[in-house]
C-alpha positions in Angstrom: 25.8 -41.1 -17.7 24.8 -44.3 -19.6 26.7 -45.1 -22.8 25.0 -44.6 -26.1 25.7 -48.2 -27.0 23.8 -49.5 -24.0 20.9 -47.2 -24.6 20.8 -48.2 -28.3 20.4 -51.8 -27.3 17.4 -51.1 -25.0 15.7 -48.2 -26.8 12.9 -50.2 -28.4 12.1 -51.8 -25.1 12.0 -48.5 -23.3 9.7 -47.0 -26.0 7.4 -50.0 -25.9 7.2 -49.9 -22.1 6.4 -46.2 -22.0 3.7 -46.5 -24.6 2.1 -49.4 -22.7 2.0 -47.2 -19.6 1.0 -43.9 -21.2 -1.3 -45.1 -24.0 0.0 -42.7 -26.6 2.9 -40.2 -26.7 4.6 -37.9 -29.1 8.4 -37.9 -29.6 9.4 -35.0 -27.4 7.2 -36.3 -24.6 9.0 -39.6 -24.8 12.4 -37.9 -24.5 11.3 -35.9 -21.5 9.7 -38.9 -19.8 12.9 -41.0 -20.2 14.9 -38.1 -18.8 12.6 -37.7 -15.8 12.3 -41.4 -15.0 16.1 -41.8 -15.2 16.8 -38.8 -13.1 18.7 -37.3 -16.0 20.9 -40.3 -16.5 19.4 -41.1 -20.0 18.9 -38.4 -22.6 17.4 -39.5 -25.9 18.4 -37.5 -29.0 16.1 -37.0 -31.9 18.7 -38.8 -34.0 18.2 -42.0 -31.9 14.5 -41.7 -31.1 12.8 -41.0 -34.5 14.5 -43.8 -36.5 13.6 -46.2 -33.8 10.0 -45.0 -33.7 9.8 -45.3 -37.5 11.2 -48.8 -37.4 8.7 -49.9 -34.8 6.0 -48.4 -36.9 7.2 -50.2 -40.1 7.4 -53.4 -38.1 3.7 -53.1 -37.2 4.3 -52.5 -33.5 3.1 -48.9 -33.4 0.3 -46.8 -35.0 0.4 -43.1 -35.5 -2.1 -40.3 -35.3 -1.6 -36.7 -36.1 -3.2 -34.0 -34.1 -3.1 -30.2 -34.2 -2.0 -28.7 -30.8 -1.6 -24.9 -30.6 -1.4 -24.6 -34.4 1.3 -27.3 -34.6 0.9 -30.8 -35.8 2.0 -33.5 -33.3 2.5 -37.1 -34.3 1.3 -39.4 -31.5 2.5 -43.0 -31.3 0.6 -45.9 -29.7 1.0 -49.7 -29.5 -0.7 -52.1 -31.7 -1.9 -55.4 -30.4 1.3 -56.9 -31.9 3.3 -54.1 -30.2 1.8 -55.1 -26.8 2.8 -58.7 -27.3 6.3 -57.6 -28.3 6.6 -55.4 -25.3 5.9 -58.3 -23.0 8.5 -60.4 -24.9 11.1 -57.7 -24.7 10.6 -57.0 -21.0 10.9 -60.7 -20.2 14.0 -61.0 -22.4 15.5 -57.9 -20.7 14.8 -59.2 -17.2 16.5 -62.5 -18.1 19.5 -60.5 -19.5 19.9 -58.5 -16.3 19.7 -61.7 -14.3 22.4 -63.4 -16.3 24.6 -60.2 -16.3 24.3 -60.2 -12.5 25.5 -63.8 -12.4 28.6 -62.8 -14.4 29.4 -59.5 -12.9 28.5 -60.3 -9.3 29.6 -63.9 -8.7 28.9 -65.4 -5.3 31.9 -65.8 -3.1 32.9 -69.5 -2.6 
């Protein structure tokens, strides 16, 4: 299982990437997609997810839309144009981070 600290540092990037791929999603759907894509290695809690979604929304990276489904209101999240640019920046930054971590953790034998 992945530590909560590692997840916390990448949660915004994960959310932005999923919304780029899916177009729009609601909170529970995001938690289930992360669980499925990670083969159960990552499990998002509501306590971690919703404050992050609200922060991304307040930063202008997400828009929301409420919709009634089976008598219940769902709040769907989608990327803004700024959110799409931020997603690209975060993915590039994350790729560079992984590259540098591999240099540190897996040094070449000399």
